[in-house]
KEDREN-963525 format. One line per 3 residues: number of its first residue (from 1); their letters; for each residue x, y, z of N, C-alpha, C. Coordinates in nm, 3 decimals, always signed. Example, Ala and Ser with C-alpha at 12.3 -4.5 7.8 and 13.67 -1.06 7.14 Angstrom:
BEGIN
1 = as = +1.319,-0.569,+0.780,+1.230,-0.450,+0.780,+1.320,-0.330,+0.780 | +1.285,-0.225,+0.708,+1.367,-0.106,+0.714,+1.290,+0.003,+0.787
***
This chain:
BEGIN
1 = mge = -0.831,+1.085,-0.863,-0.955,+1.120,-0.929,-0.976,+1.270,-0.925 | -0.943,+1.332,-0.815,-0.959,+1.476,-0.803,-0.877,+1.551,-0.906 | -0.759,+1.499,-0.936,-0.674,+1.564,-1.036,-0.738,+1.557,-1.174
4 = lve = -0.804,+1.447,-1.205,-0.871,+1.434,-1.334,-0.987,+1.533,-1.345 | -1.062,+1.548,-1.238,-1.174,+1.643,-1.238,-1.121,+1.785,-1.255 | -1.016,+1.817,-1.183,-0.956,+1.950,-1.192,-0.901,+1.977,-1.332
7 = lel = -0.838,+1.877,-1.392,-0.786,+1.892,-1.527,-0.898,+1.916,-1.626 | -1.007,+1.843,-1.613,-1.123,+1.861,-1.701,-1.181,+2.001,-1.685 | -1.190,+2.049,-1.564,-1.241,+2.184,-1.539,-1.148,+2.288,-1.602
10 = dre = -1.018,+2.270,-1.586,-0.922,+2.363,-1.646,-0.936,+2.365,-1.798 | -0.961,+2.249,-1.858,-0.980,+2.244,-2.003,-1.105,+2.320,-2.043 | -1.214,+2.298,-1.969,-1.340,+2.366,-1.999,-1.329,+2.517,-1.984
13 = lgk = -1.247,+2.562,-1.890,-1.229,+2.705,-1.867,-1.126,+2.767,-1.961 | -1.063,+2.684,-2.043,-0.966,+2.733,-2.138,-0.827,+2.754,-2.080 | -0.803,+2.703,-1.962,-0.672,+2.717,-1.898,-0.570,+2.618,-1.952
16 = vsa = -0.619,+2.510,-2.015,-0.533,+2.406,-2.068,-0.571,+2.382,-2.213 | -0.471,+2.379,-2.300,-0.498,+2.353,-2.442,-0.539,+2.208,-2.462 | -0.597,+2.178,-2.576,-0.640,+2.041,-2.607,-0.522,+1.946,-2.607
19 = edf = -0.409,+1.991,-2.661,-0.290,+1.906,-2.666,-0.237,+1.876,-2.526 | -0.229,+1.982,-2.443,-0.182,+1.962,-2.306,-0.279,+1.873,-2.228 | -0.408,+1.893,-2.252,-0.508,+1.812,-2.184,-0.487,+1.665,-2.217
22 = qrl = -0.470,+1.632,-2.345,-0.451,+1.493,-2.386,-0.327,+1.433,-2.321 | -0.219,+1.509,-2.321,-0.093,+1.461,-2.264,-0.107,+1.440,-2.113 | -0.163,+1.539,-2.043,-0.178,+1.528,-1.898,-0.278,+1.420,-1.859
25 = faa = -0.386,+1.410,-1.936,-0.486,+1.307,-1.909,-0.425,+1.168,-1.923 | -0.348,+1.147,-2.029,-0.283,+1.018,-2.051,-0.188,+0.984,-1.935 | -0.115,+1.084,-1.887,-0.022,+1.061,-1.776,-0.098,+1.025,-1.648
28 = lea = -0.206,+1.098,-1.620,-0.285,+1.069,-1.500,-0.353,+0.933,-1.511 | -0.399,+0.899,-1.631,-0.463,+0.770,-1.652,-0.363,+0.656,-1.629 | -0.243,+0.671,-1.680,-0.138,+0.569,-1.662,-0.104,+0.555,-1.515
31 = etl = -0.095,+0.667,-1.445,-0.064,+0.664,-1.302,-0.176,+0.593,-1.225 | -0.299,+0.622,-1.259,-0.414,+0.560,-1.194,-0.413,+0.409,-1.216 | -0.388,+0.366,-1.339,-0.383,+0.223,-1.368,-0.269,+0.154,-1.294
34 = avi = -0.157,+0.223,-1.280,-0.045,+0.166,-1.206,-0.081,+0.148,-1.058 | -0.149,+0.245,-1.002,-0.191,+0.235,-0.862,-0.290,+0.120,-0.844 | -0.386,+0.108,-0.935,-0.482,-0.001,-0.927,-0.410,-0.136,-0.937
37 = gel = -0.316,-0.146,-1.028,-0.238,-0.269,-1.042,-0.161,-0.302,-0.915 | -0.103,-0.201,-0.855,-0.029,-0.222,-0.729,-0.122,-0.265,-0.617 | -0.240,-0.205,-0.609,-0.337,-0.246,-0.508,-0.380,-0.391,-0.529
40 = drl = -0.401,-0.428,-0.654,-0.435,-0.568,-0.684,-0.324,-0.662,-0.640 | -0.201,-0.623,-0.669,-0.086,-0.705,-0.631,-0.077,-0.718,-0.480 | -0.095,-0.608,-0.409,-0.086,-0.610,-0.263,-0.199,-0.692,-0.201
43 = nga = -0.315,-0.690,-0.264,-0.427,-0.769,-0.214,-0.415,-0.915,-0.253 | -0.321,-0.947,-0.341,-0.298,-1.085,-0.381,-0.410,-1.144,-0.465 | -0.479,-1.059,-0.538,-0.591,-1.109,-0.618,-0.577,-1.061,-0.762
46 = sss = -0.617,-1.147,-0.853,-0.618,-1.107,-0.993,-0.746,-1.031,-1.021 | -0.754,-0.969,-1.138,-0.874,-0.894,-1.175,-0.998,-0.983,-1.173 | -0.985,-1.104,-1.223,-1.102,-1.193,-1.226,-1.145,-1.231,-1.084
49 = qle = -1.050,-1.249,-0.994,-1.084,-1.280,-0.856,-1.156,-1.162,-0.791 | -1.105,-1.040,-0.816,-1.169,-0.922,-0.759,-1.309,-0.903,-0.816 | -1.325,-0.922,-0.946,-1.457,-0.910,-1.008,-1.554,-1.011,-0.948
52 = rri = -1.508,-1.134,-0.926,-1.593,-1.237,-0.867,-1.634,-1.199,-0.725 | -1.539,-1.147,-0.646,-1.571,-1.105,-0.509,-1.672,-0.992,-0.509 | -1.656,-0.896,-0.602,-1.750,-0.785,-0.611,-1.888,-0.836,-0.647
55 = eee = -1.896,-0.925,-0.746,-2.025,-0.982,-0.787,-2.091,-1.057,-0.672 | -2.014,-1.131,-0.593,-2.069,-1.204,-0.479,-2.125,-1.108,-0.375 | -2.052,-0.999,-0.349,-2.100,-0.902,-0.252,-2.225,-0.830,-0.300
58 = vaa = -2.231,-0.797,-0.430,-2.350,-0.734,-0.486,-2.469,-0.828,-0.476 | -2.449,-0.956,-0.509,-2.557,-1.054,-0.501,-2.608,-1.067,-0.357 | -2.516,-1.068,-0.260,-2.557,-1.077,-0.120,-2.639,-0.956,-0.078
61 = lrq = -2.599,-0.838,-0.121,-2.674,-0.716,-0.089,-2.812,-0.719,-0.153 | -2.820,-0.768,-0.276,-2.949,-0.776,-0.344,-3.042,-0.872,-0.271 | -2.990,-0.980,-0.219,-3.074,-1.075,-0.145,-3.127,-1.014,-0.018
64 = kta = -3.045,-0.932,+0.050,-3.088,-0.869,+0.173,-3.201,-0.769,+0.150 | -3.196,-0.699,+0.036,-3.295,-0.595,+0.009,-3.397,-0.641,-0.095 | -3.406,-0.771,-0.113,-3.494,-0.826,-0.216,-3.640,-0.818,-0.175
67 = ipr = -3.721,-0.889,-0.246,-3.865,-0.892,-0.226,-3.896,-0.938,-0.084 | -3.992,-0.871,-0.018,-4.029,-0.913,+0.118,-4.090,-1.052,+0.117 | -4.057,-1.128,+0.219,-4.105,-1.267,+0.229,-4.163,-1.290,+0.368
70 = chg = -4.247,-1.390,+0.375,-4.306,-1.432,+0.502,-4.195,-1.489,+0.591 | -4.195,-1.448,+0.719,-4.094,-1.501,+0.810,-4.128,-1.643,+0.856 | -4.250,-1.688,+0.826,-4.290,-1.824,+0.862,-4.255,-1.927,+0.755
73 = cga = -4.302,-1.902,+0.631,-4.283,-2.003,+0.526,-4.192,-1.957,+0.412 | -4.158,-1.827,+0.409,-4.068,-1.776,+0.307,-4.137,-1.736,+0.178 | -4.270,-1.742,+0.174,-4.344,-1.705,+0.053,-4.330,-1.555,+0.026
76 = vrr = -4.333,-1.519,-0.102,-4.328,-1.378,-0.141,-4.456,-1.310,-0.095 | -4.444,-1.188,-0.043,-4.559,-1.113,+0.003,-4.545,-0.967,-0.035 | -4.652,-0.893,-0.023,-4.647,-0.748,-0.045,-4.622,-0.680,+0.089
79 = esd = -4.566,-0.559,+0.084,-4.542,-0.484,+0.207,-4.671,-0.457,+0.282 | -4.781,-0.441,+0.210,-4.909,-0.408,+0.273,-4.981,-0.529,+0.332 | -4.936,-0.652,+0.304,-5.002,-0.772,+0.356,-4.991,-0.777,+0.508
82 = rfc = -5.104,-0.810,+0.572,-5.105,-0.826,+0.717,-5.088,-0.973,+0.754 | -5.126,-1.061,+0.658,-5.113,-1.204,+0.677,-5.048,-1.263,+0.553 | -4.973,-1.369,+0.570,-4.908,-1.436,+0.458,-5.013,-1.494,+0.364
85 = pqc = -5.005,-1.465,+0.235,-5.103,-1.520,+0.142,-5.087,-1.672,+0.123 | -4.976,-1.728,+0.165,-4.951,-1.871,+0.148,-4.992,-1.952,+0.272 | -4.941,-1.911,+0.389,-4.964,-1.992,+0.510,-5.053,-1.925,+0.614
88 = gts = -5.083,-1.796,+0.597,-5.172,-1.726,+0.691,-5.103,-1.671,+0.814 | -4.973,-1.683,+0.824,-4.901,-1.631,+0.940,-4.918,-1.479,+0.948 | -4.939,-1.429,+1.068,-4.953,-1.285,+1.088,-4.820,-1.218,+1.057
91 = lve = -4.827,-1.114,+0.975,-4.706,-1.040,+0.939,-4.696,-0.908,+1.013 | -4.792,-0.883,+1.102,-4.795,-0.760,+1.180,-4.720,-0.786,+1.309 | -4.624,-0.698,+1.337,-4.546,-0.711,+1.461,-4.634,-0.674,+1.578
94 = ss = -4.636,-0.758,+1.681,-4.713,-0.724,+1.802,-4.629,-0.637,+1.894 | -4.696,-0.545,+1.965,-4.621,-0.454,+2.053,-4.619,-0.501,+2.195
***
């Protein structure tokens, strides 16, 4: 990835012609795709399997940081609530 950023910067600064940029970019892109393919092969997973694993991990993270809920009944609550609007359980931690 660093090589791609450096190549883009060189193009912007006029150090690399448009033709050379296209050729070098295509070579770096092909190399990157080959590395990704090799990593997939080594991990023993197809693209669809990896996408499914990523989606599952994202969903799990979203659940962890989702809407606050009552620890007693699981009802949705606001951060500012001191008591559960559903069951009345105290939501304030005692010291």
